[in-house]
Structures are given as structure tokens and as C-alpha cells.
C-alpha positions in Angstrom: 0.0 0.0 0.0 1.2 3.5 -0.8 1.1 5.8 2.3 1.6 9.5 1.8 4.5 10.4 4.3 3.5 14.1 4.3 0.3 13.4 6.1 1.4 10.5 8.3 2.0 10.7 12.0 0.2 7.5 13.0 -1.1 4.5 11.0 -4.5 2.9 11.9 -4.4 -0.7 10.5 -7.7 -2.7 10.6 -9.0 -6.0 9.4 -12.3 -6.4 7.5 -14.6 -9.4 7.3 -17.8 -9.2 5.2 -20.5 -11.8 4.6 -20.6 -11.4 0.9 -18.6 -10.1 -2.1 -17.5 -6.5 -1.7 -15.0 -4.3 -3.5 -12.7 -1.4 -2.5 -15.2 1.4 -3.5 -17.9 -0.3 -1.3 -15.5 -0.2 1.7 -14.4 3.4 1.2 -18.1 4.4 0.8 -19.1 2.6 4.0 -16.3 4.3 6.0 -17.3 7.8 4.9 -21.1 7.2 4.9 -21.4 5.4 8.3 -19.0 7.8 10.2 -20.5 11.0 8.8 -21.7 13.2 11.7 -20.7 10.5 14.2 -17.8 12.4 15.8 -18.9 16.0 15.1 -17.4 18.6 12.7 -13.9 18.5 14.2 -13.3 14.8 13.3 -15.4 14.5 10.1 -13.4 12.3 7.8 -14.1 14.2 4.6 -13.0 17.5 6.2 -9.9 15.8 7.7 -8.9 14.5 4.3 -9.5 17.8 2.6 -7.3 19.6 5.1 -4.5 17.0 4.9 -4.8 15.9 8.5 -5.8 12.4 7.3 -4.2 10.6 4.3 -5.8 8.5 1.6 -7.6 5.4 2.8 -5.9 2.3 1.4 -8.0 -0.9 1.1 -7.0 -4.4 0.0 -9.9 -6.8 -0.2 -10.3 -10.3 -1.7 -13.3 -12.6 -1.9 -13.5 -16.4 -1.7 -16.7 -18.6 -1.5 -18.9 -15.6 -1.0 -16.9 -14.1 1.9 -14.6 -11.1 1.7 -11.6 -10.3 3.8 -9.0 -7.6 3.7 -7.2 -4.8 5.4 -7.8 -1.1 5.7 -5.0 1.4 6.4 -5.8 5.0 7.4 -2.9 7.4 7.8 -3.4 10.2 10.4 -1.5 13.4 11.3 -3.8 14.0 14.3 -2.6 13.5 17.9 -2.7 10.0 19.5 -6.0 10.6 21.3 -7.9 11.8 18.2 -6.4 9.0 16.1 -7.6 6.5 18.7 -11.1 8.0 18.5 -11.0 7.6 14.7 -10.0 3.9 15.1 -12.8 3.3 17.5 -15.3 4.9 15.0 -14.2 2.5 12.3 -15.2 -0.4 14.5 -18.8 0.9 14.5 -19.2 0.1 10.8 -21.4 -2.9 10.5 -22.3 -3.0 6.8 -20.4 -2.7 3.6 -22.6 -2.3 0.5 -25.4 -4.8 0.9 -23.3 -7.1 3.2 -23.0 -7.4 6.9 -19.4 -6.7 7.9 -17.1 -6.3 10.9 -14.1 -4.0 11.1 -11.5 -4.4 13.9 -8.5 -2.3 14.7 -5.3 -4.4 14.9 -2.8 -1.7 15.7 -2.2 2.1 15.8 1.5 2.5 14.9 3.6 5.6 15.5 5.4 6.0 12.1 7.7 8.6 13.6 9.2 6.0 15.9 10.5 3.8 13.0 11.8 7.0 11.3 13.7 7.9 14.5 15.3 4.5 14.7 16.4 4.8 11.0 17.8 8.3 11.7 19.8 7.1 14.7 21.2 4.1 12.8 22.1 6.2 9.8 23.6 8.9 12.0 25.8 6.3 13.7 27.0 5.2 10.2 27.8 8.8 9.3 29.5 9.5 12.6 31.7 6.4 12.1 32.7 7.6 8.7 33.6 11.0 10.0 35.6 9.6 12.9 37.5 7.2 10.5 38.4 10.3 8.4 39.7 12.0 11.6 37.4 15.0 11.2 35.3 14.8 14.4 32.7 17.4 15.2 32.7 17.4 19.1 29.3 19.0 19.5 27.6 16.3 17.4 29.3 13.5 19.4 28.0 15.0 22.7 24.5 15.1 21.3 24.7 11.6 19.9 26.0 10.2 23.2 23.2 12.0 25.1 20.6 10.6 22.7 22.0 7.0 23.0 21.9 7.2 26.8 18.3 8.4 26.7 17.3 5.5 24.5 19.1 3.0 26.8 17.6 4.5 29.9 13.9 4.2 28.8 12.3 1.1 30.3 8.9 -0.7 30.0 6.5 -0.8 33.0 3.8 -3.3 33.8 2.0 -5.8 31.6 1.1 -3.1 29.1 4.9 -2.4 28.7 4.4 1.3 29.1 7.4 3.6 28.2 8.9 4.8 31.5 12.0 6.4 33.1 14.4 4.1 35.0 13.4 5.5 38.4 9.6 4.8 38.2 9.9 1.6 40.2 11.8 3.2 43.1 10.6 6.8 43.2 8.0 8.0 45.8 6.5 10.4 43.2 5.7 9.8 39.5 4.8 12.0 36.6 2.2 10.7 34.1 2.6 11.9 30.5 0.9 11.0 27.2 3.4 9.1 25.1 6.9 7.7 24.7 8.2 11.0 23.1 7.2 12.9 26.3 9.2 10.4 28.5 12.2 10.8 26.2 12.0 14.6 26.4 11.9 14.5 30.2 14.8 12.0 30.3 16.8 14.5 28.1 16.7 16.9 31.0 17.4 14.4 33.8 13.8 13.7 34.9 13.7 9.9 35.3 10.4 9.2 37.1 7.9 9.7 34.3 5.6 7.1 32.7 3.4 7.3 29.6 -0.3 6.3 29.8 -0.4 5.8 25.9 -3.9 7.3 25.3 -7.2 7.6 27.1 -7.6 3.9 27.9 -5.8 4.0 31.2 -4.1 0.7 32.0 -4.7 -1.0 35.4 -1.0 -0.7 36.2 -1.3 3.1 36.1 -4.4 3.0 38.3 -2.6 0.9 40.9 0.6 2.9 40.8 -1.2 6.2 41.2 -2.8 4.9 44.4 0.6 4.1 45.9 2.7 7.2 44.8 2.4 11.0 44.8 1.2 11.4 41.2 1.4 14.4 38.9 -0.4 14.5 35.6 1.8 16.5 33.1 -0.5 17.0 30.1 -0.3 18.7 26.7 -1.8 22.2 26.4 -4.4 21.1 23.9 -7.8 19.3 23.6 -6.0 15.9 23.7 -4.4 16.8 27.0 -7.7 17.7 28.5 -9.3 14.4 27.4 -6.5 12.4 29.0 -6.7 14.5 32.2 -10.5 13.9 32.4 -10.0 10.2 32.0 -7.2 10.2 34.6 -9.4 12.0 37.1 -12.1 9.4 36.6 -9.9 6.3 36.8 -6.7 7.1 38.8 -5.7 9.0 41.9 -4.1 12.2 40.8 -2.5 14.6 43.4 -1.2 17.4 41.1 -1.7 18.7 37.6 1.0 20.4 35.5 0.2 21.6 32.0 2.2 22.6 28.9 1.6 26.1 27.5 -1.4 26.4 25.2 -1.2 24.4 21.9 2.1 22.9 23.0 3.0 19.3 23.6 5.2 18.0 26.5 7.5 16.4 23.9 8.2 19.9 22.5 9.1 21.7 25.7 12.5 23.1 26.5 14.2 22.5 29.9 13.1 25.8 31.2 9.5 25.2 30.2 9.5 21.7 31.8 10.9 22.9 35.1 8.5 25.9 35.2 5.6 23.6 34.5 6.5 21.2 37.2 7.2 23.9 39.7 3.8 25.5 39.0 1.9 22.2 39.4 -1.5 22.7 41.1 -3.1 20.4 43.7 -6.0 18.5 42.1 -8.8 20.0 44.2 -7.5 23.5 43.5 -7.2 22.7 39.7 -10.8 21.4 39.6 -12.1 24.6 41.3 -10.1 26.9 39.0 -10.5 25.3 35.6 -13.3 24.1 33.4 -12.3 20.5 32.3 -14.2 20.8 29.0 -12.5 24.0 27.8 -9.4 24.2 30.0 -10.3 27.8 30.8 -10.2 29.4 34.3 -13.5 29.8 36.1 -14.5 29.9 39.8 -18.0 28.4 39.2 -17.2 25.1 41.0 -17.7 25.3 44.7 -17.3 21.7 45.8 -14.0 19.9 45.9 -13.3 17.2 43.3 -13.1 14.5 46.0 -16.5 15.7 47.4 -18.1 15.6 44.0 -16.6 12.2 43.2 -17.9 10.8 46.5 -21.4 12.1 45.7 -21.3 10.5 42.3 -20.3 7.1 43.8 -23.1 7.4 46.5 -25.7 8.5 43.9 -25.1 5.8 41.4 -26.8 2.9 43.4 -29.8 5.2 44.1 -30.2 5.9 40.4 -30.1 2.1 39.6 -32.7 1.4 42.3 -34.9 4.1 40.9 -34.6 2.7 37.3 -35.3 -0.9 38.5 -38.4 0.3 40.4 -39.7 2.2 37.3 -39.1 -0.8 34.9 -40.8 -3.2 37.3 -43.8 -0.8 37.6 -44.1 -0.4 33.8 -43.9 -4.2 33.1 -46.7 -4.7 35.7 -48.9 -2.1 33.9 -48.7 -3.7 30.5 -48.7 -7.3 31.7 -50.7 -9.4 29.2 -51.5 -6.5 26.9 -48.6 -7.0 24.4 -47.7 -3.3 24.5 -44.4 -1.4 24.4 -43.6 1.8 26.3 -40.9 4.1 24.9 -38.9 6.2 27.4 -36.4 9.1 27.1 -33.0 9.2 28.9 -34.6 10.6 32.0 -37.2 7.8 32.2 -40.1 9.9 31.0 -42.8 8.2 28.8 -42.6 9.3 25.2 -45.0 6.8 23.5 -47.0 3.6 23.9 -47.8 1.2 21.1 -48.5 -2.5 20.3 -45.5 -4.7 20.6 -45.9 -5.9 17.0 -45.3 -2.3 15.8 -42.1 -1.8 17.9 -39.5 -2.9 15.3 -41.0 -0.7 12.6 -41.1 2.3 15.0 -37.4 1.9 15.8 -36.5 1.4 12.1 -38.3 4.7 11.2 -35.6 6.8 13.0 -38.4 8.8 14.5 -37.8 7.6 18.0 -35.1 9.6 19.8 -35.4 7.9 23.2 -33.0 5.5 25.0 -35.1 2.8 26.6 -38.0 0.5 25.6 -40.1 -1.6 28.1 -42.4 -4.1 26.4 -44.5 -7.1 27.2 -42.7 -9.9 25.3 -39.4 -11.7 24.6 -36.2 -10.0 23.5 -35.0 -11.6 20.3 -31.8 -11.3 18.2 -33.8 -9.4 15.5 -35.0 -6.9 18.0 -31.5 -6.5 19.5 -30.2 -5.7 16.0 -32.9 -3.1 15.3 -32.5 -1.5 18.8 -28.7 -1.3 18.3 -29.2 0.4 14.9 -31.6 2.9 16.6 -28.9 3.6 19.2 -31.0 2.5 22.2 -29.3 1.9 25.5 -31.7 -0.4 27.2 -34.3 -3.1 26.4 -36.6 -4.3 29.2 -39.0 -7.3 28.7 -40.5 -10.3 30.3 -37.8 -12.7 29.1 -34.6 -12.7 27.1 -34.3 -15.2 24.3 -31.2 -16.7 22.7 -28.9 -13.7 21.9 -25.6 -14.9 20.3 -24.5 -11.4 19.3 -25.0 -8.7 21.9 -23.7 -5.1 21.2 -21.7 -3.7 24.1 -23.7 -0.5 23.9 -27.0 -2.2 24.7 -28.2 -3.5 28.1 -30.9 -6.2 28.3 -33.0 -6.5 31.4 -35.6 -9.3 32.0 -38.3 -9.4 34.7 -36.1 -11.9 36.7 -33.4 -9.2 36.9 -35.8 -6.8 38.5 -37.2 -9.3 41.1 
């Protein structure tokens, strides 16, 4: 496959399986068609391609015995967080042309890392040639030695093999950064207790480590940095927040900027009160501490679940034996009531914008497929039939679950 290096920072590589014969134009059409409007204007694939932030989609597909398989490669010049979001969006595609299909992401590869290795190896060769000729530029040797030491010092931490500095295991305090390049930049200036979280899917090893050490989140000064910080606040125990200047990544910082950022780190409760996590802007509108709000959320969740169960149980009792379906919005308010036999057609019509259906009947695989396409979150019924394929986004609840 031909990848345009001018637009490539990361490569998303996926595998395609389709129950039927499909060709390259079908696959490309499905990608653009089924992701349109899914991620908002900022991550619209057509706009990204027009602006050069996403390269040409390369597809290789072959068919045998009425079944098609192949690979899809999508080059991206976005940051790692946004690239991961695009990869997840590709996995939502469930149909190519007239055929049911499944797309799964196999890897997101940092193209720059292989380029860096090639640069270092070639630089070594060039340096050797220069030294053999006796004309040795001392400044270049110093930089090369420093770079080699950095590469040797970087280690792997935990089962996820996260890039980390050599002192992470022994230090009482750790610094969480986004990626390997951030760890290398901190190592360059003698900071050896940093570890990369590698995206918004925070590994268990980070969660455990943050509960045992004094933890500072050192994030990029952009939207990706805010996304990672929000995820860390939900899943890990963060004590301090340090942030790169606006629109700057940690891997780009000079020694002075790094030291200034770490010296200016803010206790997490104070940060939450000072900044809006959605925009990164200052604002004193939040009165309660982060820990207090988090505690309230934990205490409130069981109450919400109990309230939902009580509502579902009551509605099932109301329609018992009547073969009716009740459609609810996200807050549990009744939007419509109709015969169960009309439910599938109603959901297919795209006129239902609610999130939950409670009905007097049995949940079947066909209804699950229709509900998933309609982006429902919950199906509640008398019984649940044989469901070999259940989407992760859909919850199924039977009368027995509510007892």
C-alpha cells in the first residue's frame, strides 16, 4: 500500500470481514457514509482528508466462497487521542454495501518511531565515517551520546509495557505523561520518574501505581491533553496537575518550560475549582472539591439504579398481558406507547429519539439488532431469548433481573 508520508504521524491498521462479495469502493463508501456526523465537525473524515490531516484510505480486499476479507490502512496526522477515536469509530461500521461486515483495529502505529530508529542508525554510520576520516565534530558526538543514553535508559513498565523512566519503580513520586516521546524529552533533562499512559484507555497498572505514589499528571496544552486529564481523574488517583503552554505538547518543551511547568503544578482539588475541564479555561464556578463531587457520584449511582429498576418493574406490571411497548427518554419519561408488533417498525423509522424500551414480550436477536441500529441503550422485557450477538452499547433486562 502507498502511504503519503507528508500526512502521516500515525497509521491505523484494521481487518475487514464481510459476509458477501465487496470491493474497494464499497469499503471506502461505507467508511465515509457510516461515520458522517458521528464524531462532530472537528473529526469529520471528509474534512480531515481535505485539510490534509488524514491521508488517503488504502484498502486491500479479496473474496472467496462468497466471503470477503481484507485490510484497511488509514494514515493520520492528528494526535494520538484523536487518532484512537477515529480507530474506534471505524469499528462501529457494521455493513459494507449490501453485506454485513465487521471491522476491527489491529494496531495504531507511530510512524515517527521507526523513522527515529532509522535516523539514529544512519547517524551512527555517518558518525563512524567522520571519525575514521579524523574530522570529528565534538558537539555532534555529545548530542549523539546523550541521545543514545536516553534510548538506553527508557524502560517498560507493567503488563502493558508502558514507556517509563528508569526511576519509576523506586521513586515515591511519579509523573504521568501521554506518550513515549514525552518520556524521552523529560529524560533528556534528567527527569527519570515519568511514565506514559499511551492514550485515554488508562491501564490497570497506572491506576494501581497512582494509588501508591504521589502522582502528577503532566499533560499537553491542547484538547487531547484535556481528554487524557479527564480520563485520569475518573480512573486514577491524581494529586497534582501540570500543563504545557497552550497548543504545545510536552515532547516539544525546553528544559526551562518543563521545570517551570512542574514547579507550577496545582493540587488537584484546586485545579478542579479553578478550571473548566471541558474547555481548559479558568473559572471559579465550581464550589465543591473534586473529591467531594466524586464521593457524591459514587453514592448517587446505586440510588439511580434502584430508581430505574423500580420504574421498569412498575411499567412491566402495567402492561402485563397487553402486548404493549412503552418508549422512554433518557430521564425515564414516557414518550410513546404502542402495540409490541409495531415496535420494530417504529425503531426502524428513525423517529424515536429515546433511549429505553419496556415491552410485554421476549427480547430476540432481531429486536436487538434493530435496537442497536436505533442507538437504544436499554431493552426491558418479560424474558430474554437466545442472543448470540449482543452489542456492548445495549443493556438487556428481564423481569427476573428486577425481582
